N, C-alpha and C positions, 0 to 999 in steps of 0.2 A: 387531673394532672399536682391539683393544690395540694392532693396526700404524698406522692410522687415526691414531689420538691421535699416536702417537709422530712418524707424520710430521708434525702438524701444529706438533706443541712441536716441531721440526727447520726449523721453515719458520719461524712466531712466532717466535724466534732467528735465524733468522741476519736477517729485517726484520728486528728490534731497534739489533745490532749495526748495518745499513748509514743507518737513519736515527737514531743516534744524532744526528747532528750535529742535525738535527732535531728529536731529542725535548731535545736542551740548549738550544735556544733555543728551545725552549717554557717552560720548565721558567726561564729569565733573565728573562721575563716573567711568572711567578709564572701559566702556564697551564697543565695538564693535561695528560698527555700518552698516549691507550688506542690500544690495535692493535685493529682489531675486531676480533669474533669468529673471522674464516680466520684470523686472523692476516695476511694479503694488502693489509692499510689501514689504515690509521690514522684517527685525529677528533683536534684538538685544540680545546677549550674556554678561554675566560676570559673570566670571570664581573666580572668590574670593569676592564672595559677604556675605552680611551677611542676613537672615541664613543659605543661603546656595545659590551652583549655580544659575544664573538666566538667562532665555531664557522668550524673549517677542518675537512676531512675530504677523503682520498683516500683513491679504489678504483673499486672498482665504479659507468659509470655508471649515473646514474637517470635520464637524459633519453635515447629513444632516436637524437636525434641527436645526441648525443655515443657515440663507439665508441675502445674501445680506455680508457684505465682517464679516470679527471674529477680536477677538482679543483675542492673546491668549497665558499664560502664565506658564511657569511650575521654578517650585524652589523643586532644589535637596537636600533633608536631615538628607538622610539614616537610614527613620523610620522606626521601624520595616511593613515586609512586610503585617502584618495582619490589620495593623490598615489601614480601610478599613472607612470613613464619607464621606457624601455628606451633602450640602449646595444647592440646584438650589430656580431657582420660583416656587411662585407654579401654577403660570398661565403653567409653563413650563410640571413639575411635573405631573400633570395632563393629557397635553394630547398626553404626553410620558408615561405614564400607558395606557394608552388607548390604542393607538401603541401595547402597547408589552399582554394587555390582547386580543386582535385580534387574534396576532400572537397566544398566546396562544387556544383560543377556534375555531383557524383555523381547519378545516377536515383532512389540509390536510398534518398538522404540529405537529407532540406534544412534541414541547421544542421549546426555544429561540434560532436562531441560535449562532450559537458559533463567526461570525462574530456580533453581535450588542453591537455597543459601553456598556459601563459597565456600565456607569449611569443610561443606560436600565434597564438592567438586575438587579443590585441593589436593581430596584422598588420590585422585586418580588422578591429577594434574604431575602433581609435586615431585620429588623423591623425599624416600623418609628420613631422617638422624639417626640410627640406630645405634651411635657410638657416646653416649652419654656415657661419660667416669661414674654420675655416682647409683649405685646398682638400686636402689632405692629411686628415687627419682624416673629411670628407665622403668621397671616392674608399672609403675603408676603410669605412670606417662607418656603417651603417643607425640614425636616432634617432623611435623615437615613445613615444607620450603620450596621459595624459587629455585636454592641450592643445597644440598648440605651442604657446603663450606663455611654459606651466610649462618644459617642454622646452625650449626655448632656454636660458630662466632658467639652469636648472640643470648643461646640460655646456658652454656656452660659459664660456672664463674657463682658472683651473687647472685642472678637469679635463678638455679639448679639450687645452690641454701635455701634459697626462698622456701622452694617449691617443695621440697623433703619437710618443709616445717609443716607445712603448710598441710602434709601430706598425713603429718601425726593427728592437728586436731582439728583444723579448716576445715578445712575439701576432704572429708570420710571416702573413702572407698567407695564406688557406684554412684558418691554423687556425679550429675554433668559440669563437665566445667570446658569451658573453652577462653585462648587466651590466643591476641593476632593482632597482628600484623598487616595495616591494609591503608588502600586507596590514601597514603599518611597518617594515619594514626594509632592507635592501640588498642584492640577492645579487650575487655574480660564478659564474660553471660557464667552467671551458673544458677541455679536453685536454689531461696534461700524464704523458706514456711514465711517467717516472719521477720520482718527488717531489725534487726539486731546491731546497735552502735560498733563495738566490741569490731564483731564480724566485719564490715562493710569499714572500719580498719584497715584490719590485717591482710584485706583483700585487696582497699588503695595500697599501700604499700609493697601491696607484690604487685598491683598493677605501677606507679609510678620505677619500680625498680626497671620492670619489663622492660618501662619505659626510655628509664635515663640507659640500656644496656641497647638501643633499637636502636640508642641515637646517637651510643660511641661506634655502631657500626653505622650507622650512616656517614657519619663523619667521614670515619675514615674510606669510605667508597670515591666522597664527594671531595677530599683531599688530593686522590689520586687522578679524580675525574671520568672515575668508573659504573658502571652501570649495572647487575646482576642480570643475568640468564640458565635455564635450567639447567643445559647441556655443561658449562663448564664458569670459573672465575675469570667469562672474557668481558671484560666492560666496554662502554660507551657512554658519551658526558650525555646528560639529561640533567633537569628541575625539573623536583620534583608540582602538582599541581596544587595549584593558588588555591582552585574554588575547592570549599568545605563538603564534605558529601552529606546524604542525606545524616536523617537521622537512622541509631543506630537499635 
């Protein structure tokens, strides 16, 4: 037991030194930086951030489709709870669609399990937005959402421009990547073998842009007193959930 604790202490201390630049960057943002319990990962939390309270985690993946280590981010936006949209890399979308198809066609199953992640269930629940104006973004990513109009309003413009830029170096072809809005918040997931501050900053910029664009869409709907359906842009008044979601 003593040897195990000593090993943990040395690992945590070594990693704290390796990630010093990330720690200092977090502090410069007035955010907290904490090592995970095993000392093999970390969490950054910033309560008073724009466009919303932020959490960044690096460590063991929380999704089976992510291999190795994972970087995940969550920004609390208090969007309408039904503003559900997603962009993911094309290769991952094809792979997840195959998995979902197998679940539906399995003679022992009549539905996708309730513990299946939203990003998989949405592939059979929501329509795809296939009219992305950027040819590069259209080739590298897939987009789906509660309806095509909202997904298009979210992705076209500044978010599309950053996705095109990211496909050149930040997110090489084949690297799992998911960007989505659900439960009133925005989430980003991707694999990252080793935490790298410039890449974390670039991915955060991508998330922040997605957040601002989602807020723009949400504000437009709120001003009109509308909320989305899967069949049309037919709306009813409603308000977003006040409770925060569980950890991403």
